[in-house]
C-alpha positions, 0 to 999 in steps of 0.5 A, a space after each residue: 076757241 073759233 078765234 084761236 083757230 082762225 089766228 092759227 090758220 092765218 099764222 100757218 098760211 103766212 102773208 099772201 105772196 106778192 104777185 108779179 103785178 105787185 112787184 111790177 107796180 112797186 118797181 115802177 113806182 120806185 123808179 118813177 120817184 127816182 126820176 122825179 127826184 133826179 129832175 127836181 135836184 138837177 133841173 133836167 131829166 136823166 139821160 139814162 136809168 144808170 144816172 139814178 144809181 146809187 143816189 136816187 135808187 140803190 140799183 135798177 131792179 129786174 123787170 119781174 116778168 122778163 127777169 132783166 133790166 130791160 125797161 123801156 124808157 119814155 123820153 121827151 124831145 128837146 124844145 125851146 121854151 119860147 119859139 119866138 126867142 131863138 136865143 133861149 136855150 133848149 130844155 134838156 131832153 131825157 127820160 120822163 117815164 119808164 115802162 115794162 118791155 115785157 110782152 103779154 098781159 097780167 092775170 087781168 088782161 092788162 098789157 105789161 107795157 101799160 104799167 
C-alpha cells in the first residue's frame, strides 16, 4: 500500500522542472558540439553562430537568462603554423567557444558568464 501511495505522489508531482542552469548547460552543450562538428567538417572554425544553422544546429537558442540570442563568442586569432616559414598560410580565425552574456550568478553563486 505504501508503494502504491509513493507511486501516486510521484505521478501527481510529475518530473522536476528544469532549472535555468540546466537549460544553460544543455544549450551551451549543443552549440559547442555544433562548433566542433563544423570545424571538423570545414577545417576551420565558424566565423558566426549563424553559420551553424541549420546543418549543425536547428537554430541558435535564446539564452535562458537574457531571453535573447546574445551569446558571447570566444574567438581565436589567426596564426601561422610555423613562424619561420612565412609562405605557410594563416590558420583561420573564428569561434572556438560560446558563453552566456548574462550578468549575475546562478542559485549556487556561479557567474552565468562562466558556463
